[in-house]
PyMOL CGO cylinders between C-alpha atoms (Angstrom):
from pymol import cmd
from pymol.cgo import CYLINDER

trace = [
    CYLINDER, 116.47, 100.08, 109.47, 115.13, 101.10, 112.47, 0.3, 1, 1, 1, 1, 1, 1,
    CYLINDER, 115.13, 101.10, 112.47, 112.70, 104.32, 113.07, 0.3, 1, 1, 1, 1, 1, 1,
    CYLINDER, 112.70, 104.32, 113.07, 110.86, 106.05, 115.68, 0.3, 1, 1, 1, 1, 1, 1,
    CYLINDER, 110.86, 106.05, 115.68, 108.26, 108.85, 116.12, 0.3, 1, 1, 1, 1, 1, 1,
    CYLINDER, 108.26, 108.85, 116.12, 107.09, 110.37, 119.54, 0.3, 1, 1, 1, 1, 1, 1,
    CYLINDER, 107.09, 110.37, 119.54, 105.02, 112.97, 118.41, 0.3, 1, 1, 1, 1, 1, 1,
    CYLINDER, 105.02, 112.97, 118.41, 103.04, 114.93, 115.80, 0.3, 1, 1, 1, 1, 1, 1,
    CYLINDER, 103.04, 114.93, 115.80, 103.73, 118.66, 116.36, 0.3, 1, 1, 1, 1, 1, 1,
    CYLINDER, 103.73, 118.66, 116.36, 102.28, 118.98, 119.80, 0.3, 1, 1, 1, 1, 1, 1,
    CYLINDER, 102.28, 118.98, 119.80, 100.66, 115.71, 120.18, 0.3, 1, 1, 1, 1, 1, 1,
    CYLINDER, 100.66, 115.71, 120.18, 102.29, 112.78, 121.69, 0.3, 1, 1, 1, 1, 1, 1,
    CYLINDER, 102.29, 112.78, 121.69, 102.25, 109.39, 119.42, 0.3, 1, 1, 1, 1, 1, 1,
    CYLINDER, 102.25, 109.39, 119.42, 104.73, 106.79, 120.26, 0.3, 1, 1, 1, 1, 1, 1,
    CYLINDER, 104.73, 106.79, 120.26, 105.72, 104.60, 117.33, 0.3, 1, 1, 1, 1, 1, 1,
    CYLINDER, 105.72, 104.60, 117.33, 108.53, 102.34, 116.61, 0.3, 1, 1, 1, 1, 1, 1,
    CYLINDER, 108.53, 102.34, 116.61, 109.29, 100.44, 113.25, 0.3, 1, 1, 1, 1, 1, 1,
    CYLINDER, 109.29, 100.44, 113.25, 111.90, 98.07, 111.82, 0.3, 1, 1, 1, 1, 1, 1,
    CYLINDER, 111.90, 98.07, 111.82, 112.32, 97.39, 108.09, 0.3, 1, 1, 1, 1, 1, 1,
    CYLINDER, 112.32, 97.39, 108.09, 114.37, 95.16, 105.98, 0.3, 1, 1, 1, 1, 1, 1,
    CYLINDER, 114.37, 95.16, 105.98, 114.41, 94.72, 102.04, 0.3, 1, 1, 1, 1, 1, 1,
    CYLINDER, 114.41, 94.72, 102.04, 111.17, 92.43, 102.04, 0.3, 1, 1, 1, 1, 1, 1,
    CYLINDER, 111.17, 92.43, 102.04, 109.12, 93.67, 105.27, 0.3, 1, 1, 1, 1, 1, 1,
    CYLINDER, 109.12, 93.67, 105.27, 108.10, 96.54, 107.28, 0.3, 1, 1, 1, 1, 1, 1,
    CYLINDER, 108.10, 96.54, 107.28, 106.74, 96.29, 110.90, 0.3, 1, 1, 1, 1, 1, 1,
    CYLINDER, 106.74, 96.29, 110.90, 105.38, 99.02, 113.01, 0.3, 1, 1, 1, 1, 1, 1,
    CYLINDER, 105.38, 99.02, 113.01, 104.40, 98.88, 116.49, 0.3, 1, 1, 1, 1, 1, 1,
    CYLINDER, 104.40, 98.88, 116.49, 101.99, 101.73, 117.70, 0.3, 1, 1, 1, 1, 1, 1,
    CYLINDER, 101.99, 101.73, 117.70, 101.83, 102.41, 121.38, 0.3, 1, 1, 1, 1, 1, 1,
    CYLINDER, 101.83, 102.41, 121.38, 98.76, 104.75, 121.07, 0.3, 1, 1, 1, 1, 1, 1,
    CYLINDER, 98.76, 104.75, 121.07, 96.61, 102.81, 119.04, 0.3, 1, 1, 1, 1, 1, 1,
    CYLINDER, 96.61, 102.81, 119.04, 93.50, 104.73, 120.29, 0.3, 1, 1, 1, 1, 1, 1,
    CYLINDER, 93.50, 104.73, 120.29, 94.70, 107.78, 118.30, 0.3, 1, 1, 1, 1, 1, 1,
    CYLINDER, 94.70, 107.78, 118.30, 93.91, 108.24, 114.60, 0.3, 1, 1, 1, 1, 1, 1,
    CYLINDER, 93.91, 108.24, 114.60, 96.18, 107.86, 112.06, 0.3, 1, 1, 1, 1, 1, 1,
    CYLINDER, 96.18, 107.86, 112.06, 96.04, 111.80, 111.19, 0.3, 1, 1, 1, 1, 1, 1,
    CYLINDER, 96.04, 111.80, 111.19, 95.67, 113.48, 114.30, 0.3, 1, 1, 1, 1, 1, 1,
    CYLINDER, 95.67, 113.48, 114.30, 94.41, 116.54, 113.27, 0.3, 1, 1, 1, 1, 1, 1,
    CYLINDER, 94.41, 116.54, 113.27, 95.29, 119.72, 115.62, 0.3, 1, 1, 1, 1, 1, 1,
    CYLINDER, 95.29, 119.72, 115.62, 93.61, 123.10, 114.98, 0.3, 1, 1, 1, 1, 1, 1,
    CYLINDER, 93.61, 123.10, 114.98, 96.92, 124.44, 113.16, 0.3, 1, 1, 1, 1, 1, 1,
    CYLINDER, 96.92, 124.44, 113.16, 97.05, 121.39, 111.06, 0.3, 1, 1, 1, 1, 1, 1,
    CYLINDER, 97.05, 121.39, 111.06, 93.42, 121.61, 109.80, 0.3, 1, 1, 1, 1, 1, 1,
    CYLINDER, 93.42, 121.61, 109.80, 93.70, 125.43, 109.30, 0.3, 1, 1, 1, 1, 1, 1,
    CYLINDER, 93.70, 125.43, 109.30, 96.65, 125.37, 107.48, 0.3, 1, 1, 1, 1, 1, 1,
    CYLINDER, 96.65, 125.37, 107.48, 96.45, 122.20, 105.46, 0.3, 1, 1, 1, 1, 1, 1,
    CYLINDER, 96.45, 122.20, 105.46, 92.83, 122.47, 103.71, 0.3, 1, 1, 1, 1, 1, 1,
    CYLINDER, 92.83, 122.47, 103.71, 93.86, 119.02, 102.00, 0.3, 1, 1, 1, 1, 1, 1,
    CYLINDER, 93.86, 119.02, 102.00, 93.79, 117.26, 105.42, 0.3, 1, 1, 1, 1, 1, 1,
    CYLINDER, 93.79, 117.26, 105.42, 90.37, 118.97, 106.24, 0.3, 1, 1, 1, 1, 1, 1,
    CYLINDER, 90.37, 118.97, 106.24, 89.23, 117.78, 103.10, 0.3, 1, 1, 1, 1, 1, 1,
    CYLINDER, 89.23, 117.78, 103.10, 90.54, 114.27, 103.41, 0.3, 1, 1, 1, 1, 1, 1,
    CYLINDER, 90.54, 114.27, 103.41, 88.90, 113.84, 106.99, 0.3, 1, 1, 1, 1, 1, 1,
    CYLINDER, 88.90, 113.84, 106.99, 85.49, 115.28, 105.63, 0.3, 1, 1, 1, 1, 1, 1,
    CYLINDER, 85.49, 115.28, 105.63, 85.07, 112.93, 103.03, 0.3, 1, 1, 1, 1, 1, 1,
    CYLINDER, 85.07, 112.93, 103.03, 86.23, 110.20, 105.40, 0.3, 1, 1, 1, 1, 1, 1,
    CYLINDER, 86.23, 110.20, 105.40, 83.20, 111.05, 107.37, 0.3, 1, 1, 1, 1, 1, 1,
    CYLINDER, 83.20, 111.05, 107.37, 80.91, 111.25, 104.77, 0.3, 1, 1, 1, 1, 1, 1,
    CYLINDER, 80.91, 111.25, 104.77, 82.22, 107.69, 103.15, 0.3, 1, 1, 1, 1, 1, 1,
    CYLINDER, 82.22, 107.69, 103.15, 83.04, 109.12, 100.23, 0.3, 1, 1, 1, 1, 1, 1,
    CYLINDER, 83.04, 109.12, 100.23, 87.11, 107.63, 100.03, 0.3, 1, 1, 1, 1, 1, 1,
    CYLINDER, 87.11, 107.63, 100.03, 88.01, 104.47, 97.96, 0.3, 1, 1, 1, 1, 1, 1,
    CYLINDER, 88.01, 104.47, 97.96, 89.41, 101.45, 100.04, 0.3, 1, 1, 1, 1, 1, 1,
    CYLINDER, 89.41, 101.45, 100.04, 93.02, 102.67, 99.63, 0.3, 1, 1, 1, 1, 1, 1,
    CYLINDER, 93.02, 102.67, 99.63, 92.11, 106.09, 100.86, 0.3, 1, 1, 1, 1, 1, 1,
    CYLINDER, 92.11, 106.09, 100.86, 90.00, 105.25, 104.01, 0.3, 1, 1, 1, 1, 1, 1,
    CYLINDER, 90.00, 105.25, 104.01, 92.53, 103.75, 106.34, 0.3, 1, 1, 1, 1, 1, 1,
    CYLINDER, 92.53, 103.75, 106.34, 94.31, 107.37, 106.48, 0.3, 1, 1, 1, 1, 1, 1,
    CYLINDER, 94.31, 107.37, 106.48, 91.21, 108.26, 108.21, 0.3, 1, 1, 1, 1, 1, 1,
    CYLINDER, 91.21, 108.26, 108.21, 90.69, 105.74, 110.70, 0.3, 1, 1, 1, 1, 1, 1,
    CYLINDER, 90.69, 105.74, 110.70, 89.77, 106.74, 114.06, 0.3, 1, 1, 1, 1, 1, 1,
    CYLINDER, 89.77, 106.74, 114.06, 92.30, 104.22, 115.50, 0.3, 1, 1, 1, 1, 1, 1,
    CYLINDER, 92.30, 104.22, 115.50, 95.32, 102.50, 114.55, 0.3, 1, 1, 1, 1, 1, 1,
    CYLINDER, 95.32, 102.50, 114.55, 96.21, 98.76, 114.75, 0.3, 1, 1, 1, 1, 1, 1,
    CYLINDER, 96.21, 98.76, 114.75, 98.61, 97.74, 117.40, 0.3, 1, 1, 1, 1, 1, 1,
    CYLINDER, 98.61, 97.74, 117.40, 100.87, 96.01, 115.34, 0.3, 1, 1, 1, 1, 1, 1,
    CYLINDER, 100.87, 96.01, 115.34, 101.44, 96.69, 111.43, 0.3, 1, 1, 1, 1, 1, 1,
    CYLINDER, 101.44, 96.69, 111.43, 103.28, 94.39, 109.17, 0.3, 1, 1, 1, 1, 1, 1,
    CYLINDER, 103.28, 94.39, 109.17, 103.74, 94.96, 105.55, 0.3, 1, 1, 1, 1, 1, 1,
    CYLINDER, 103.74, 94.96, 105.55, 104.96, 92.54, 102.83, 0.3, 1, 1, 1, 1, 1, 1,
    CYLINDER, 104.96, 92.54, 102.83, 107.21, 94.99, 100.83, 0.3, 1, 1, 1, 1, 1, 1,
    CYLINDER, 107.21, 94.99, 100.83, 108.08, 92.30, 98.35, 0.3, 1, 1, 1, 1, 1, 1,
    CYLINDER, 108.08, 92.30, 98.35, 104.58, 91.79, 97.08, 0.3, 1, 1, 1, 1, 1, 1,
    CYLINDER, 104.58, 91.79, 97.08, 103.14, 95.02, 97.90, 0.3, 1, 1, 1, 1, 1, 1,
    CYLINDER, 103.14, 95.02, 97.90, 105.79, 97.87, 97.53, 0.3, 1, 1, 1, 1, 1, 1,
    CYLINDER, 105.79, 97.87, 97.53, 103.43, 100.43, 97.94, 0.3, 1, 1, 1, 1, 1, 1,
]
cmd.load_cgo(trace, "trace")
């Protein structure tokens, strides 16, 4: 399967991905952007997003949650879906 994303709402964010039953590969063309680019509308209409970002800045997220609030993305991501389906 091939996937693409070019924006998150009004925020440009070019991502390409390919996946089969065993692996998922993602290429981030804007690694300087955070995984959750919160624009003002998203922060006002999704209180859980705002709370997640606040908890991340306080260091109150666990190791599974913390990557979602990273300030930058990796250029490339590779996931072994057979050994880690989640």
